[in-house]
N, C-alpha and C positions, 0 to 999 in steps of 0.2 A: 304762510303764503300771503296773508292779509297785508303784512308790512311791505312785502315786495310789491304787491298790487298798488298800494298807496303811493309808493315811490314812483312807479311807472306813470300813475295818473298825474302826479306833480310834475314829472319830467315832461309829459305830453302837453300839459297846460302851459308850461314855460315855453316849450317849442312853438305852440300856437301863437303865444304872445310875440315871440321873435319873428315868426312868419309875417305877422301883421305889419311889421315895420320894414321888412326886407324890400330892397329895391329890385324890380324885375331885371332878370338877366338881359343884357343887350343882345339882339339877334342881328345877324348879317343879312339874312334874307329868309323869306318864307315861301312855301309851296302850299297853296290853299291855306289851311290852318296850321300846317306843320312848320315850326320854326327851326332854323339852323343857327345856333348861337355863335357869337363872335369868337369865343374861346375855341370852339371846334374848328371853325374856319381858319383861324390863325395857326392852330396846331397842325392841321393838314397842309397848309401852305408851307410852313417852316420845315416840315418833313421832306418836302420836295426840292429844297434848295440847300446850298452850302453857304452859310453866312460869311465864312472866311474867304470864299472865292467869288461869290455872286453878288453883284451890286443890286439891291432891291429897288425897283422903280414902281411908281403908281401904275404904270401900264402893265407890268408883270402881274401885279396883284389883281388888276381888273381882268386880265386874260385868264388867270387861275379861277377867279370868281365865275366866269362863264363856263369853264370846264367843270367846276364843282356843282354848279346849278344843273348842268346836263347829267352829271352822275346821280344827283339826288332825284331828278325827274325819272330816270330809269329805275331807280330803287322804288320810288312811289308807284310807278306803273307795275312793277313786279308784285308789290304788295296787293294792289288793287286786282291783279290777275290771280291772286290766291296762291302765289308760289311759296309764300312763307308758311303755308300749312301742309305742303306736299311732304309725305313721309320721308322721301329720300333726302330732302333738304333738312328736315328736323333731325334725322339720324346723323347726317354729316356734321351739322352744327353741334350736336351733342358730343360727338367724337372729338371735334376740335376744342370745344369748351373743356372737356376732361383733360385734354393734352395741355391746353393753356393754363388751366387752374393749377397744375402741378408746380408751376413756377411761383405760385403765391401761397402754397400751403406749407410754408416753413418760415422760420424767422430769418428774414433776409440779412439783417445786421450780423447775426450769428454765422450764417453761411458765408458772408463776405469775410468775416474774421477767420473762418476755417480755410477759405480759399487762400488768403494771405499767408496763413501759417504753413499750408502745404507748399506754396511757392518759396517761402523762406527756407524751408527744409530742403527743397529741391536744389538749393545752391550747393549742397554738398552731398556726397555719397558715403555711406558707412558700411564697413565690412564686419559682418557679425557671424557668430556661431551660437547655437542654442541647444538646450536640452528640453525635451518634452515628455511629460507624463500624461498620457491620454485620459480624458474624462469628458464624457458627453454632457451637454447642457441639461439633459433630463436624467442624469445619473442620480441614484438614491443618495440620501444623506450619508449613509455608511460608505458608499463607494467614493463620494466626493472627499470625505474625511480621510479615507485611506490614501487616495491620490495626493492630497495636500500634505499629509504627513510624510509621504515618500519624497516629494520634491523639496520640502523644507529640510529633511535630513540631508539630501544631496547638497542643498545650498549651504548648510552649516559646514559640511566637509570642504566645499569649494572655498569658503571664506577663510578657512585655516591655511589654505595654500592657493591663493587666487592667481595662478599663472595660466597662460594659454595652454601649456603642455598638460597641466592637471585637468583643465576644463575639457580638452579634447579626449583625454583618457576616460573621464567620467561620462562623456557623451557616448563613447563607443560601448561602454558597459551598461549604462543606465537609461539612455534616451530611448523613447519609444517611437521616434520619428524614423521610420525605416529608410526614408529617402536620404537622410543626412547622417545617420548613425555611424556608418562605416567610415565616413570622412570626418569624424570627430565633431559632428554637428555643424560643419561649415556650410553656411548659406551663400557665401560670397558677398558681393556688393549689392546694396539696395538704396533706394531713395524713397521719397514720400509717395503715397498712393499706390504702393505695390504689394503691401501686406496688410493684414487687419490692423485697425487703428491702435488697439492696445499694444500690439507688438511694435508698431512704428514709434509710438510714444516712448517706450522703453529704449529703443535703439537710439533715438535722438536725445534722450535725457540721461544717458549713461556715458560717462567719460571714456575716452580711448584707454583700453587696458582694464576697464572696470567691468564689474559683474552686476547685473541688475538685481533687484529684489525679485522674489517669486511673484508672478502675475498670471492672470487667467485670461484665456480667450475661448472662443467657441470650440476649440480643439482640445483644450485641457489646460494644464499648468505648465508654465515655462520659466526657464532662467536663460538669459542671453549674456554673451560677452561681446563687447565691441573691440574688434581687433585693430581697426585702422579707420581713418577718415581722410577724405580728399575732396577737392573742389569738383563740382559737376563738370564733366568734360564735354557735355552736349551730345549731339547725335552725329553719326558718321555714315556716309554713303559709300559703299564699296562694290567692286566687281569681284566675283568669287569663282574659283575653279576647285572642284573636289574630285579626287580619285579615291574611291572607296576601298577599304580593306575588308575582305570577307572573313567572318568568323575568327578574327584575330590569328589567322594562319601566318606563320613566318614567311613562307614562300609568297603568299599573297601580299604581305607587307613589303617584301623586297621588290616585287614586281611593281606595286603601286608607287614606291619611292623612286624607282627608276623612271617610271612614266612621268611623274610630276617634275622630276629634275629635267627631263628632256623638254617638257612644256615650258618650264621656266627659262631654260637656255635659249629656246627659240624666241621667246618674248624679249629677253634681255639683250639678245644680239640684234634685235630689230628685224629679224627674218619674218616674224609673225606678230600680229597684234593680240593683245589680251582677249579682245572680243572674239576673234576668229578661233583662238584656242579653246575658249569657253564653249562656243557653239559646237565645236568638233569633238572635244574630249571630256568636258565636265560631266560628272555624274550627280551634280546637284540639279535635279530636273525642274526645280522651281525657278531657277535663274538661267539655266543653260540656253534656252531659246531666246533669251533677251541679251545674249552675249555676256552672261554672268552678272548682269546688273541686278542689284538688290535694293529694297527700300531702305530708308534710314534706320539705323539700329543704335542701341546703346547697351552698355554692359549690364546695367541694372534691370533691363527687361528680362534677363535670364536668372532671376533670383532663385537660388537653390540648385541651379545647374552650373556647377563650377567649371565643367568642361567647355561649355558654350561661352562662359564668361572669359575663359582663357582665349578662346577663338576671337572674341570681340577685342580683347586687349591687344592682340597682334595688329588689328586694324588701327587702333588708337596710337600705337607706337610709330606708325608711319608719319614722317615729318611734313610732307607736302602732297598736294594732289598729283596723281600720276605715279607716285612711288608704289613699289611692289614688295611684298614680304618675301623672305626666303621661304622655301617649302617648310611647313610645320605639321605636326601630327596631333590629332585628337582621337577620341574613341570612334569618330565617324570615318576617319581615313586621313589622307594627306591633302593639304590645302595650299592654295595661293590666294592672296588678297591684293587688290589694287585700290588705293584710295582715290575716290572721286571727289568728295567734298566733305568738309567738316562744318557742322552747323552748331554754333553755341546756343546755350539755353536762351530762349527769347525773353525780352523784357516783360515785366509785369504790366507795363503800359500797353502792350500788344493786346488788342481786343480779342483776337482769336485765341491767344494764350489763356486769357482769363476765362473765356467761354469754355474752353476744353477743361480747364481746372475745375470750373463750377460744375460741369456735368460729372466729372470724376468724383468730386466731393459728394454730390447728391446720390451717386450710386454706391458710395463707400459707407461703412458702418457709422462714420462720424456724422452722417446726415441725421441720425437719430437725435443728436445733440440739438440740432436746429429745430426739429419737430417738437422735442420736449420744451424748448424755449417758447415756441409758438403756442403750445398748449397752455403753458403758464399764463401767457398774455391773454389768450382767449378766455380763460377762467376769470381773470381779473377784470377784463373789459365787459364781461357779460354776466356778472353776478353769480358765478358758480357757487352753489352751496351743497354740501354733502350731508345726508341725514344718517348719522351713525346708529340711530335706533333701528332703522331698517336693515343696515348692514349686520348689526349684532343679531337681529332676528333671523336673517337668512342663514348665517353661520351656525346658529343654534340647531337648525333642522337638517343640515347637510349630513348625508350618511355615507356608507362605504362605497356605494355606486358612484357617488361624486368623486371619491378618491381614486376610483379605477378609471375615470374618464368616461363614465356611463351615466351621467346625470339624468334622473328621472323626475320630471316636474310633477307627474301625477302623484308621486310619493310625498310631496310637500303638503303640509296642512293648509286648510282654507283660511283659518283665522289664527291670529297671534295675540296672546294675552300679555298686557303690560301691567305690572303691579307697582303702585307707588304709595308711599306713606304721605298722608295729609294730616299732620299733627298726630293724634293718637289713632286716626282711622287708616285703614288699608283700603286703597281704591284700586279696583281692577277695571282696566279698560281693554276692550277687545277690538282689534283692527282686522280688516280684510288684508291678509298678508300680501297678495299679489297687487293690490292697489296702493300699497304704501310707496311713497316717493323715496327713491334712492338719492337722486340729486336733481337740481334744476339748473338750466343754463339759458340765459336770456328769458324769453317768454315760454320756453318749452320745459315740460316736466317728464322725467323718466322714472318708471316704476319698477318694482320688484319683478313684475311680469316680464318687463323688457330685459332685466338682468337674467332671468331664468332662460329666456330665449338665447342669450349670449352663452350661457353655461352649456346649453345643448350642443353648441358648435364644437366644444372641446372634446377631443377623443383621446387625449394623452393622460396617462396616470398622473396624479398630483404628487409633487415632491414637497415634503415638509408637512406642516399641520394643515387642518381644514381651513383655518383662518388665513394662513399664508397663501394657500391655493386660491381661496375665494378672492382675496385682495388682489392677487396677481391678475386673475381673469377680469375682475371688475375694473381695475386700473387700465387694462388694455382696452376694455369696452369704453371707458370714459375718454381715453385718448382718441380713439376712433370717432366717437361721437363729437368731440370738440372739433376735430379736423373737418368732419362732415358739416358741422354747423358753420364753420368758417367758409367752407365751399359754397353752402347754400346762400350765404350773405355776401359773397365776394363783390357783386356789383355795387353794393352800397358801402362796402368797407374799403375798396381799392378803386380810385379814379382811374389809375393806369389800366387795370384789368378791364374796367367797364369800357374804356375808350377803345382798347385793342379788340375786345369782343364785338363791339358795335361795328368797327371797321370790317371785321370778318363777316358778320351777319349781312351787312349791306353789300359787301363785295361779292359774296356768293349769289345773292338775289340778283344783282346787276348782271353777273356773268350768266346765270341761268336764263334771264330774260333776253339777253343778247343772243344766246344760243338759239332760242326759239325764233326770234324775229329777224335776226341778221345772218348768223353763220350757217344755221341749218337751211334757211331759205335760199341763201346764195348757192349752197351745195346741191340742193334738191330741186330748185326751180329752174329746170332746163330751158323752159320757154322764156322765162324772164331774163335768164342769162344770155340766151341767144339774141333776144331783142336788144339788150344792152350792148352786146358786142356789135350788132349791126349799126347801132347809132355811133359807135366809137371806133369802127374798124380802121379808120385812117390812122389811128394812133398806134397800131400794132403792125409792124413791118419787119421783115428780115433784111439784113444787110447781105452783101455777097457772102456765099458759103461754099465750102467744099464738103462733099460727101466722100469721106476717105476711110481707108483702113491702113494703119501704120504698123509695121513690123520692126521691132527693135532687136537687133542681132548682136551677138558677142564679138564677131570679127567679120572681115571681108569675105572669107570663104563661106561662112554661114549665110551672109547676105545674098551671095550669088545663088546658093542652093535654095534659099527660101523664095527668091524671085521666080525661079523655075517652077517650084512646087505650087506657088500661088497661081501661076499661069495654067497649070494642069488642073486647078480647081480643088486641090487638097484642102480640107477644112482647117480652120484655125486651131481647133482642139487637137487634131492629129499633129499639126506642126508643133504645138506646145509640148505634147507628150514626147515627140522625137527629140526636140532640141533642148529639153531641160533634164535629160537623163543624168548628165554629169553634174550640173549645177542649176538649181531652180532659177537663178538670176541670169542665165545665159540668153534667155529669150522672153519677150513679152509682146503684147498686142494691145492696141487701142484703136477704136473706130467710132464713127458717128458723123453727124453733120455739124460743122463748126464755122463760126464767124471769126474774124480776126480778134475780136475782143474776148474770145472764149479761152484765153490762155490759162485762166484759173481752172478750167475743166480739162485742158489738154497740156500736159507738160511732157517734154520740154517745149517751150513756146517757139524756139527757132524753127521748128518744122512748119508751124502756121505762118510765121513771118516769111519763110522761103516760098510757100505756096502763093500767098497773096502778093508778095513782091513781084512774082513772075507775071501777074496780070498786067503790069505796066509795060512789059516788053512788047515790041512791035508784033512779034509772033509768039504769044505765050504758049508754053509747052504743057503746063499742068492743068489747063482748063479743059483738056480733052481726056476722056476715059482712057485708062491705061495703067500699066505696072512699071514703076520707075525705081531703079537702083540709085538712091540719092548719094550714098557714100557715108563717110563718118560725120556724125553730128554729136559733139560732146564725146561721151564714152561709148556711144552706140553706133552701129552701122545700120542704115535705115533703108527699108523697102517701103514705098508708098504705092498703094493701089487707089487711084482716083476713080471712084464710081461715077461721079458727076460733078460738074461745076454748076452751082445754082445761083443765078444772078439775083440781085435785090428784088423783093416783091412782097405783097401782102401776106400776112400770116392767116392761117385758118384757125378757127376757135380751138380745135383740139390741140393745136401747136402752142397755144398760149393760154390755156384754160386757167392755170393758177393765177397769173397776174390779172386776168380779166375778172375772175371771181373775187379777187381782193378789191378791185375797184368797184365791183358791183356791191360788195359788202359796204363800202364807204357810202355809196349812194343810198342803200337801204337804211343805213344808220342815220344819214342826214334827213331822210324823209320821216323816219321815226321820231327824231328829235323835234322836227317841225310840228308833227301831230301832237306831241306831248306839250309843246308850248301853247298850242291852241286849246288843249283840253284842260290844262292846269293854270291856275293864277299864280304867277311868280312876282313877288314884291321884294325889291332890294331896299334895305334900310340905308339910305344914302348917308345920313349923319354918322351912323356907326361905321360904315365902310370908309368914310373919310378919316375918321379917328384911327382906324386900323392902318390906313395908308400912312398917316403921319407917324404913327408908332413904329411901323416896320421899316419904312424908308430911312428913318433916323437910327435904326438899330444897328446898322453896319458898324 
């Protein structure tokens, strides 16, 4: 450890020498003694504009400077109020940091390569069959050997006659995958990111008609055959009608076929729409109430379900949007599909596409490749050194309890003796076993005692030798420790992480202080709100309004009946129950107080136009309370009940509380900012700001 300490001292002295000649970072402005540096200001400004579309002007930069100073004043006020020590804030911040850190605890260059590999593979789909001999990851050496010998024997037989027929026959007799065994191992079509990575690699690295070598996954040992390959057809959106066949009964099948044929005939003749037929007859209850509409699908999302892949293939066979399949049968029943839209695979330049791929890669087994690469970098950058003497000592004392997954630290000796030859002499040195260093990383040392703690977490029996088991557990501990070390030092290792984390910390603080001093106060200070409204009451007025109830009827006969029923005082709920028995769309109601400009609240707008247009008549009809049969408007027959005509006038606070509260919040925030400017000393570094202006204005 002395050599390491010396190196650190040398590095620190060199760092101090460099610091002595460093030029101070330019700052854009300061609040009291807190400086906001130019690079932070530039970064935040550029995040809020589009250089390709927005022309940068000095005025824009100065306007943003004013906004950013206000933001920083609020943050400083929140800190001075102690909000950065509140437990709820600390917990929320830690939760966010944990979530953000996940994006930096892998080798990004490796992940980017894996994302590109996945996208390149997604350009095509492969049709595969496989043979599986089950073998769990924790199987004994004997069981693993037995499974491996069996799959290798099958592979030798296949290679003597490498045909699809022979492969299918062998799968039916030898495969232990119960889901595909009877189908000759047929998994159907697949693409990238749909199966475990080892399987995907073999599927894409084996030629069409070829048989892979034996390979292992978490499920056991496999052999696969690539039966076909084609270009990725993208995703397709369809409408669906299903008529189920119960229990594979012939009479049920005949009845279902007759029903689906009648549905198809009505649609193809134009007598009925696909949507109406789906709503009425489809037995796919996930899509029936949407008129048969389904989300985008592709064939490969049904890997291993050949029946559903056949179903999807029927959709892709349709030539253009609106086309409908002939009725076809699957194990679920009889189907009709209507093509709505075909969406090709998105470009790799598409941001959303890359983002989705990245998330999928990080959830996939291949993410371990990126973590492994990161661990290698962490070890190299932080002077990782493993002490093999300590490792050998630990292995020497492990017993049968360790092998059973029941490690007992108390059974380990207190001291470890090391014997060395020094010329003709034999030198015995005794060490405290638990204090021996296993490895060090950066300035941190990890002891045998730490390793023992990790051993106690393992409850699974050890497979292989004591040394193999100890090394496997120790390497997992080292990997975990390396990632944790990187996490603990992320702010100093990643400028990007530090900047994003700072934005979030300050954003939450500002939000919480705004909540206290502006939003909650505006909502709870009824006296202050009332006083503010009294000062600005002239700004809040109603235009001319009608207080109306409007009844939308299916036909003229219903309109006349409804008008009579409304005059009798029959409730709207009673009217709705009576007139929607045949069809829920036959009757509807809308009521309230409406201005002419409320057409976004009241559709169809012609009703309001008619009411307000009538006011210009010499003798307006609708400005008097009454029940009026308007007649047909669009597809509906209208009854209007005018409760009152309300001429323009001032609003009461309760009638406009939301907009008033919003304006009150603006005033409270303005007063708060003024108080902050009086309390804190703000200094703008004019020379730096002018250099920023020159740089950014010319950046277009």
